[in-house]
C-alpha positions in Angstrom: 0.2 -0.1 0.0 1.8 3.3 -1.3 2.1 5.9 1.1 0.1 9.1 0.4 0.3 12.5 1.7 -2.5 14.3 -0.4 -3.9 15.4 2.7 -0.8 17.3 4.0 0.1 19.3 0.7 -1.8 22.2 -0.6 -3.7 25.1 0.6 -4.1 25.2 4.4 -1.4 22.5 4.9 1.3 23.3 7.4 4.2 24.8 5.7 7.7 24.9 7.2 8.7 28.5 7.1 12.1 27.8 5.7 10.1 26.8 2.3 8.9 30.3 2.0 12.2 31.7 2.4 13.9 28.9 -0.2 11.0 29.5 -2.6 11.8 33.6 -2.4 15.2 32.7 -3.2 14.5 30.5 -5.9 12.1 33.0 -7.3 15.3 35.9 -7.4 17.3 33.4 -8.8 15.3 32.1 -11.5 14.8 34.7 -14.5 11.5 33.4 -15.2 7.8 34.0 -13.9 7.6 31.4 -10.8 4.6 30.6 -8.7 5.7 30.8 -5.1 2.7 29.0 -3.7 3.4 26.2 -6.2 7.2 25.9 -5.3 5.9 26.0 -1.8 3.8 22.9 -1.9 6.7 21.4 -4.2 9.3 21.6 -1.6 6.5 20.2 0.8 6.4 17.1 -1.3 9.7 16.7 -1.6 10.2 17.0 2.3 7.5 14.3 2.7 9.3 11.8 0.2 12.7 12.5 2.2 10.9 11.7 5.4 8.9 8.8 4.5 9.7 5.7 6.6 9.0 2.0 4.8 8.3 -0.5 7.5 7.3 -3.8 6.7 5.7 -6.6 8.6 7.0 -9.8 7.6 5.1 -13.3 9.0 4.0 -16.4 7.8 0.2 -17.1 8.0 0.1 -19.5 11.0 1.9 -17.1 13.0 -0.8 -16.0 16.1 1.7 -13.1 16.5 1.9 -11.2 13.6 -1.3 -9.5 14.3 -0.1 -8.1 17.6 2.8 -6.6 15.7 0.2 -5.2 13.4 -1.6 -3.6 16.2 1.1 -2.0 17.2 2.2 -0.8 14.0 -1.3 0.7 13.1 -1.2 2.5 16.5 2.3 4.0 15.5 1.0 4.9 12.3 -1.1 7.6 14.1 2.0 9.0 15.4 3.9 9.1 12.6 2.3 9.8 9.5 5.2 9.7 7.2 5.3 5.9 7.8 4.0 3.4 5.1 3.6 -0.3 6.5 3.4 -3.1 4.1 2.6 -6.8 5.1 4.6 -9.4 3.4 3.8 -13.2 4.0 7.0 -15.0 3.8 6.0 -18.7 3.2 9.2 -20.4 1.5 12.6 -21.1 2.7 13.8 -19.2 -0.4 11.9 -16.0 0.3 12.7 -16.3 4.0 16.6 -16.1 2.8 15.7 -13.5 0.3 14.4 -11.3 2.7 16.8 -12.0 5.6 13.4 -13.4 7.5 14.7 -14.0 11.3 10.9 -15.5 12.0 7.5 -14.3 12.4 6.8 -11.7 12.9 9.7 -9.5 11.8 9.9 -5.9 11.1 12.3 -3.9 8.9 12.2 -0.3 8.6 13.5 1.0 5.4 15.1 -2.5 4.9 16.6 -2.9 8.2 15.6 -5.2 11.1 16.1 -3.3 14.2 15.6 -6.3 16.5 17.9 -8.8 14.6 20.6 -10.2 16.5 23.8 -10.6 14.1 23.9 -14.4 14.6 20.0 -15.2 14.4 19.1 -17.8 11.9 17.4 -17.1 8.9 14.4 -19.1 8.1 10.4 -20.1 8.7 10.2 -20.3 12.4 8.5 -18.5 15.3 10.4 -15.4 16.2 11.0 -14.4 20.1 11.3 -10.9 21.4 13.1 -9.8 24.5 10.8 -7.3 26.5 10.9 -5.6 29.5 8.0 -8.2 30.7 10.2 -11.2 29.5 10.5 -13.3 26.2 7.6 -12.3 23.9 6.2 -13.1 20.2 6.4 -9.3 19.2 8.0 -6.2 20.4 6.3 -4.2 22.8 4.7 -0.9 21.5 7.3 1.1 23.7 10.1 -1.1 21.9 8.9 -0.3 18.5 8.5 3.6 19.1 12.1 3.6 20.3 13.5 2.0 17.4 11.3 4.5 15.1 12.6 7.3 17.1 16.1 6.4 16.5 15.6 6.7 12.6 
C-alpha cells in the first residue's frame, strides 16, 4: 500500500517557514515567472518524500503473533504519518533467505530489522523478542516507538 500524503500538501497545509524563504530565493534566482505557492507545495512534497519511512511486517500465515505486531504498527502509524506499512507473507525457505527473515513476525524499517541479532538464523520459524516483561512473540509498542525514534 503506497504511502500518500495528499491531505498534508496544498492550501491550508502546515508549511515549514524555511520553504517560503527558499521559494523566495529561487524566484529571485530564476529569470522566469515562478508561482511561489506552487514552489512551496513542491518543496513540501519533496520533504515528505525524504521523510517517508517504509516499514515492512513480514510473517507466515499460521503465526499467532503477527496480528499483535500489526496492531502495534497501526497504532504507531497514527503518531508517524510519514510511515508506510507493508504486510508481506513469507512462505518459502527461499523467500525467507531473500528477505533475511529472522522468524515470524519480523519488522523491517527501511529494509533493516532493528531487532535482529547478528547471529540469528534466517528461516521459517516463530520469533521471540526480549521485552521488559520477558520473552514475547512481538516487540512491545514502546520498543517499536524507540526504534522509530532512532531513525
